[in-house]
C-alpha positions as CSV (number, residue, x, y, z in Angstrom):
1,Q,0.0,0.0,0.0
2,V,1.4,3.3,-1.1
3,Q,1.4,6.1,1.4
4,L,2.6,9.7,1.3
5,V,2.8,11.2,4.7
6,E,3.5,15.0,5.1
7,S,4.8,16.6,8.2
8,G,6.3,19.9,9.3
9,G,3.3,22.3,9.0
10,G,2.3,24.7,11.7
11,L,1.7,28.3,12.6
12,V,4.3,30.8,11.8
13,Q,4.5,34.6,11.6
14,A,4.8,36.4,8.3
15,G,8.3,36.4,7.2
16,G,9.1,33.1,9.0
17,S,10.1,29.8,7.6
18,L,8.9,26.2,7.7
19,R,10.2,22.9,6.2
20,L,7.7,20.3,5.1
21,S,8.6,16.8,4.7
22,C,6.8,14.0,2.6
23,A,7.8,10.5,3.4
24,A,6.7,7.8,0.9
25,S,6.2,4.2,1.7
26,G,5.0,1.2,-0.2
27,R,7.1,1.7,-3.2
28,S,10.1,3.8,-4.3
29,F,9.6,7.0,-6.2
30,S,13.3,7.5,-6.7
31,K,12.8,7.3,-10.5
32,Y,9.9,9.7,-10.7
33,Y,9.4,13.3,-10.3
34,M,7.4,14.4,-7.2
35,A,5.6,17.6,-6.4
36,W,3.9,19.8,-3.8
37,F,0.5,21.4,-4.2
38,R,-1.6,23.6,-1.8
39,Q,-5.2,24.3,-1.3
40,A,-6.6,27.3,0.5
41,P,-10.1,27.2,2.0
42,G,-12.7,27.4,-0.8
43,K,-10.0,27.5,-3.5
44,E,-8.8,25.0,-6.0
45,R,-5.6,22.9,-5.3
46,L,-2.7,24.6,-7.0
47,F,0.8,23.6,-8.1
48,V,3.6,24.8,-5.9
49,A,6.8,23.1,-6.9
50,A,8.1,19.8,-8.5
51,I,11.5,18.2,-8.7
52,S,12.8,15.5,-11.2
53,W,13.9,12.1,-10.0
54,S,17.5,13.1,-10.0
55,A,16.9,16.5,-8.5
56,G,18.4,17.9,-11.7
57,A,15.5,19.8,-12.6
58,T,13.0,21.8,-10.4
59,W,9.8,23.7,-11.3
60,Y,8.1,26.5,-9.1
61,S,4.9,28.4,-9.4
62,D,5.6,32.1,-10.0
63,S,4.0,32.9,-6.5
64,V,6.8,31.0,-4.6
65,K,9.7,31.3,-6.9
66,G,12.7,32.7,-4.9
67,R,11.1,31.9,-1.5
68,F,10.5,28.1,-1.6
69,T,13.0,25.3,-2.4
70,I,12.0,21.7,-3.2
71,S,14.5,18.9,-2.6
72,R,14.6,15.2,-2.2
73,D,16.6,12.4,-0.6
74,N,15.9,9.2,-2.8
75,A,17.7,7.1,-0.1
76,K,15.0,8.0,2.4
77,N,12.2,8.1,-0.3
78,T,11.5,11.6,1.0
79,V,10.8,15.0,-0.6
80,Y,11.2,18.4,1.2
81,L,9.7,21.8,0.7
82,Q,11.8,24.6,2.4
83,M,9.5,27.7,2.7
84,N,11.1,31.0,3.5
85,S,9.7,34.6,3.7
86,L,6.2,33.2,4.3
87,K,3.3,35.5,3.5
88,P,-0.3,35.2,4.7
89,E,-1.3,34.3,1.1
90,D,0.8,31.1,1.6
91,M,-1.6,29.8,4.1
92,A,-3.1,26.6,2.9
93,V,-3.1,22.8,3.3
94,Y,0.0,21.5,1.5
95,Y,-0.1,18.3,-0.3
96,C,2.6,16.0,-1.5
97,A,2.1,14.1,-4.9
98,A,3.6,11.3,-6.9
99,P,2.8,9.7,-10.1
100,S,2.2,6.0,-10.5
101,R,4.5,5.6,-13.5
102,A,7.1,7.6,-15.5
103,R,5.4,9.8,-18.0
104,S,6.4,12.9,-20.1
105,G,4.4,16.2,-20.1
106,S,3.5,18.8,-17.7
107,V,4.3,18.4,-14.0
108,V,2.0,21.3,-12.8
109,T,-1.3,19.6,-13.4
110,L,-3.2,17.5,-10.9
111,S,-3.7,14.8,-13.4
112,A,0.0,14.0,-13.5
113,Y,-0.2,12.5,-10.1
114,E,-2.1,9.4,-8.8
115,Y,-0.7,9.2,-5.3
116,W,-1.5,12.0,-2.6
117,G,-0.8,12.6,0.9
118,Q,-3.4,13.7,3.6
119,G,-2.0,17.2,3.8
120,T,-0.4,19.4,6.4
121,Q,-1.8,22.7,7.4
122,V,0.4,25.8,7.1
123,T,-0.9,28.9,8.9
124,V,0.8,32.3,8.5
125,S,-0.1,35.1,10.8
126,S,0.2,38.7,9.7
């Protein structure tokens, strides 16, 4: 049974930092890209960042570029999201995502991923 388990969310003041982790179990994702999405209350789930299997390529939404950094440790089957200079508009539930197979195409769409974590809440106070 494949599981993605996020951790590291919490309450932080604007300008602060958090580091999210996503630990995968049940299969290895070392040969697949992985991603983070987020969903604010009443809003759609949006792409945040993705990383190639080798970590040689990363992608970011314009809203987090320069502030967030995605990384991974394939030996631990874990992907991370370092979030700096947090803003109130970053407040959301953050989800880790992984595909079920290698595929080409866009990494920013929901349909590119079959496995999702349960989410971790990030709250940013102003």
